[in-house]
C-alpha positions in Angstrom: -41.8 -16.3 35.8 -38.1 -17.2 35.2 -37.8 -14.1 32.9 -38.9 -11.8 35.7 -36.5 -13.4 38.1 -33.6 -12.8 35.7 -34.7 -9.3 35.1 -34.8 -8.5 38.8 -31.3 -10.0 39.2 -29.9 -7.7 36.5 -31.7 -4.7 38.0 -30.4 -5.4 41.5 -26.8 -6.0 40.1 -27.0 -2.6 38.3 -27.8 -0.8 41.5 -24.9 -2.4 43.5 -21.9 -0.1 43.7 -18.3 -1.2 44.2 -16.3 0.8 46.7 -13.4 2.8 45.3 -10.2 1.4 46.9 -6.8 2.7 45.9 -4.2 0.2 44.7 -1.1 0.0 46.9 1.0 -1.8 44.3 3.6 0.4 42.6 4.8 -0.5 39.2 8.2 0.4 37.8 8.7 0.4 34.1 11.3 -2.1 33.0 12.4 -3.6 29.7 10.4 -6.8 29.7 12.7 -8.5 27.2 15.5 -8.4 29.7 13.3 -9.7 32.5 12.2 -12.6 30.3 15.7 -13.4 29.2 15.0 -12.6 25.6 18.1 -11.8 23.5 17.9 -8.9 21.0 19.9 -9.5 17.8 21.1 -6.7 15.4 19.7 -6.7 11.9 22.0 -8.4 9.4 23.5 -6.0 6.9 22.5 -8.4 4.1 18.9 -8.4 5.0 16.2 -7.2 2.6 15.7 -3.5 3.1 11.9 -3.4 2.5 8.9 -5.7 3.0 8.0 -8.1 0.2 4.3 -8.6 -0.4 2.7 -11.4 -2.4 -0.6 -12.7 -3.5 -2.0 -15.6 -5.6 -5.4 -16.4 -7.1 -5.3 -20.2 -6.7 -3.1 -21.1 -3.8 -0.2 -20.3 -1.6 2.0 -23.1 -0.1 4.5 -22.5 2.6 7.5 -24.8 3.1 8.7 -23.5 6.4 11.7 -25.9 6.8 13.1 -24.9 3.4 12.2 -21.2 3.8 10.1 -21.2 0.6 6.7 -19.9 -0.5 5.0 -21.2 -3.7 2.3 -19.0 -5.4 0.0 -20.5 -8.0 -2.4 -18.7 -10.4 -2.1 -15.0 -11.1 0.7 -14.8 -8.6 2.3 -11.4 -7.7 5.4 -10.5 -5.7 6.2 -6.8 -5.0 8.9 -4.8 -3.2 9.2 -1.0 -3.4 8.9 -0.2 -7.2 9.6 -3.8 -8.3 6.7 -6.0 -9.2 6.6 -9.6 -10.6 3.5 -11.3 -12.0 3.3 -14.9 -13.3 1.4 -18.1 -13.3 3.7 -19.7 -10.8 6.2 -18.0 -8.5 8.6 -19.5 -6.0 10.0 -17.2 -3.3 13.1 -18.5 -1.4 13.6 -16.4 1.7 17.0 -18.0 2.5 18.5 -17.1 -0.8 16.3 -13.9 -1.2 15.4 -15.0 -4.7 12.2 -15.2 -6.6 11.6 -17.5 -9.7 8.7 -17.0 -12.0 7.3 -19.5 -14.6 4.7 -19.4 -17.3 1.8 -21.9 -17.3 0.9 -24.2 -20.2 -2.8 -24.5 -21.0 -4.5 -27.7 -22.3 -3.4 -26.9 -25.8 0.3 -26.5 -24.8 0.3 -22.7 -25.2 2.1 -20.6 -22.6 -0.2 -18.5 -20.5 0.3 -16.2 -17.5 3.9 -15.4 -18.7 6.1 -13.6 -16.1 6.0 -9.9 -16.3 8.7 -8.0 -14.4 8.4 -4.3 -13.9 10.7 -1.8 -12.1 9.6 1.8 -12.3 8.8 2.5 -16.0 10.6 -0.5 -17.4 8.7 -3.7 -18.0 9.8 -7.2 -19.3 7.7 -10.2 -20.3 9.3 -13.6 -20.7 8.7 -17.4 -20.4 10.7 -17.7 -17.2 12.8 -15.4 -15.0 14.6 -15.2 -11.7 15.5 -12.2 -9.5 17.7 -11.8 -6.5 16.5 -9.1 -4.1 20.0 -8.7 -2.5 22.1 -8.2 -5.7 19.2 -6.6 -7.6 20.1 -8.8 -10.6 18.1 -11.4 -12.5 18.0 -13.8 -15.4 15.3 -14.0 -18.1 14.5 -16.6 -20.8 12.8 -15.6 -24.0 12.2 -11.9 -23.1 10.1 -9.3 -25.0 10.4 -5.7 -24.0 10.0 -2.2 -25.6 13.2 -0.1 -25.7 12.7 3.4 -27.1 10.9 3.1 -30.5 11.5 -0.7 -30.9 10.9 -4.0 -29.3 13.7 -6.3 -28.0 13.2 -10.1 -28.4 15.6 -12.6 -26.9 15.8 -16.4 -26.5 17.9 -16.4 -23.3 
């Protein structure tokens, strides 16, 4: 009995029409940021020129007060044609730097070594850092292929 009552209510509501009334309110387009008192700041000339994307298999920790992001496990950071992969990556948004570290397994062997690639060039190392503003970095114990040979370095 209750079901029929509800059905009749919906049927009656569907048959009701709302009269068409014109709206007398006129709206003028304005810049809402000015009306709300919001300041617009110019983009800093030393800002990063493209978005930086990042992922991690295990976890991503954000330290908002320090402006840092920590990526753990198969971590990746990319910007334009630059890509960095490592076991652990620390991104510092204030300094615009990224630091990558290898991970030691239970036997003490280095795994998930940092791999830096830019275009066709690729470097693998134990540890590295890169500055997105200066486009310069440092590497420790690098291995890379140059022409027909391989380059090995301690620091």
